[in-house]
C-alpha positions in Angstrom: 22.9 1.9 16.2 21.8 1.3 12.6 18.4 2.5 11.3 15.7 -0.2 10.9 17.5 -2.6 13.2 16.4 -1.9 16.8 12.8 -1.3 17.7 10.6 -0.8 20.7 7.2 -2.5 20.3 4.0 -1.4 22.0 1.4 -4.2 22.1 -2.3 -3.2 22.3 -5.3 -5.4 23.0 -8.0 -3.3 21.5 -8.3 -1.1 18.3 -9.8 1.8 20.3 -6.9 1.8 22.6 -4.6 1.6 19.6 -6.1 4.7 18.0 -5.9 6.6 21.2 -2.3 5.3 21.7 -1.3 6.5 18.3 -2.5 9.9 19.1 -0.8 10.0 22.5 2.5 8.6 21.2 2.6 11.2 18.3 1.8 14.0 20.7 4.6 12.7 23.0 7.1 13.4 20.2 7.7 9.8 19.2 8.0 8.9 15.5 6.1 5.7 14.7 7.7 3.4 12.2 4.6 1.3 11.5 1.5 -0.2 13.1 0.5 -3.8 12.5 -3.0 -5.1 13.0 -4.8 -8.4 12.5 -7.6 -6.6 10.7 -8.3 -3.2 9.1 -8.8 -0.5 11.7 -11.0 2.4 10.5 -9.3 5.8 10.8 -5.7 4.4 11.4 -4.3 6.1 8.2 -5.5 9.5 9.4 -4.2 8.8 12.9 -0.8 8.0 11.6 -0.8 11.0 9.3 -0.6 9.1 6.0 -1.3 10.9 2.8 -3.9 9.7 0.3 -2.6 6.9 -2.0 -1.7 7.8 -5.5 -2.5 4.3 -6.8 -5.5 5.7 -8.6 -3.3 7.9 -10.7 -1.2 4.9 -11.7 -4.5 3.0 -12.5 -5.6 5.8 -14.7 -2.3 6.0 -16.6 -2.2 2.3 -17.1 -5.8 2.3 -18.3 -5.1 5.1 -20.8 -2.2 3.1 -22.0 -4.4 0.1 -22.5 -7.0 2.2 -24.4 -4.3 3.7 -26.7 -2.8 0.3 -27.4 -6.1 -1.3 -28.2 -7.2 1.5 -30.5 -3.8 1.6 -32.2 -3.8 -2.2 -32.8 -7.3 -2.2 -34.1 -7.1 0.9 -36.2 -3.7 -0.2 -37.6 -4.9 -3.6 -38.6 -8.4 -2.9 -39.7 -7.9 0.4 -41.6 -4.2 0.7 -42.5 -2.7 -2.8 -42.9 -5.7 -4.8 -44.2 -8.5 -2.4 -45.1 -11.2 -4.8 -46.2 -14.4 -3.1 -47.1 -17.0 -5.8 -47.5 -20.8 -5.5 -47.5 -20.9 -1.8 -46.9 -18.9 -1.9 -43.7 -17.4 1.5 -42.7 -13.7 2.2 -43.4 -13.3 3.0 -39.7 -15.8 0.8 -37.7 -15.4 2.4 -34.3 -18.4 0.7 -32.5 -16.9 -2.7 -33.2 -13.7 -1.6 -31.5 -15.4 -0.8 -28.2 -15.4 -4.3 -26.6 -11.7 -5.0 -27.2 -10.7 -1.5 -26.1 -12.7 -1.8 -22.9 -11.2 -5.2 -22.1 -7.6 -4.1 -22.7 -8.1 -1.0 -20.7 -9.3 -3.0 -17.7 -6.6 -5.6 -18.1 -3.7 -3.1 -18.2 -5.1 -1.0 -15.4 -5.4 -4.1 -13.2 -2.0 -5.5 -14.0 -0.5 -2.0 -13.7 -2.0 -1.5 -10.2 -0.8 -4.8 -8.9 2.7 -4.3 -10.3 2.8 -0.7 -8.9 1.6 -1.9 -5.5 4.2 -4.7 -5.3 6.9 -2.3 -6.3 6.0 0.5 -3.9 5.4 -1.9 -1.0 8.7 -3.7 -1.7 7.0 -7.0 -1.9 9.1 -9.4 -3.9 9.0 -13.2 -4.1 12.5 -13.6 -2.8 12.1 -11.1 0.1 11.8 -12.1 3.7 9.3 -10.1 5.7 10.0 -8.8 9.1 7.8 -10.3 11.8 7.6 -8.0 14.7 5.3 -10.1 16.8 3.6 -13.4 15.8 0.4 -12.2 17.5 -0.3 -9.6 14.9 -2.0 -12.2 12.8 -4.2 -13.4 15.6 -5.5 -10.8 18.1 -2.9 -8.1 19.0 -2.1 -4.7 17.5 1.6 -3.8 17.5 3.1 -0.3 17.2 6.8 -0.4 16.1 9.1 2.6 17.0 12.5 2.7 15.3 15.0 3.8 17.9 17.5 5.3 15.4 14.8 7.6 14.0 13.8 9.1 17.3 15.7 11.7 19.3 14.4 10.2 22.6 16.1 7.5 24.6 14.8 3.9 24.8 13.5 4.4 28.3 11.6 7.6 27.4 9.9 5.8 24.5 8.9 2.9 26.6 7.4 5.3 29.2 5.4 7.0 26.4 4.2 3.7 25.0 3.1 2.5 28.5 1.3 5.7 29.2 -0.5 5.5 25.9 -2.2 2.2 27.0 0.1 -0.5 25.7 -0.4 -3.8 27.5 3.2 -4.8 26.8 6.3 -3.0 25.8 9.1 -5.1 24.2 12.3 -4.7 22.3 12.9 -6.3 18.9 16.3 -6.4 17.2 16.9 -7.5 13.6 20.2 -8.8 12.4 
């Protein structure tokens, strides 16, 4: 049995049942692969035990890079390469650099966050997503449990999912 090939799915009708089910399943010793929902469910990250995202750190680093690039470009061109002092203008006119610096900071932070998110989430244009159940885009919540990553048998996992309030328990195999 290969990892990420054979799954047991618990289908939930309501987000409150889902949150209670996540708690019950985790307390039952089952490792949850992922939970899919048609809309955001408040508190699901905490229930699944996810850590806080570090995307804000990436945004800050890309923003600082944009600030440094903007200032380097403007200082290099206006004060080093072509220092034109006309009409009493300062040699280093920092207030005139602020709009371009701000815009490049925001631009690189936004592009950097999008690129980082796509990279970390393994979203690529040529990738084919795994669809566990077509109803996750409509009205059902699905909890996927990878059989290879759990020390319990398939029947034990199914019993835990049914006891947690799942309206259906199904198998899903990927080739």
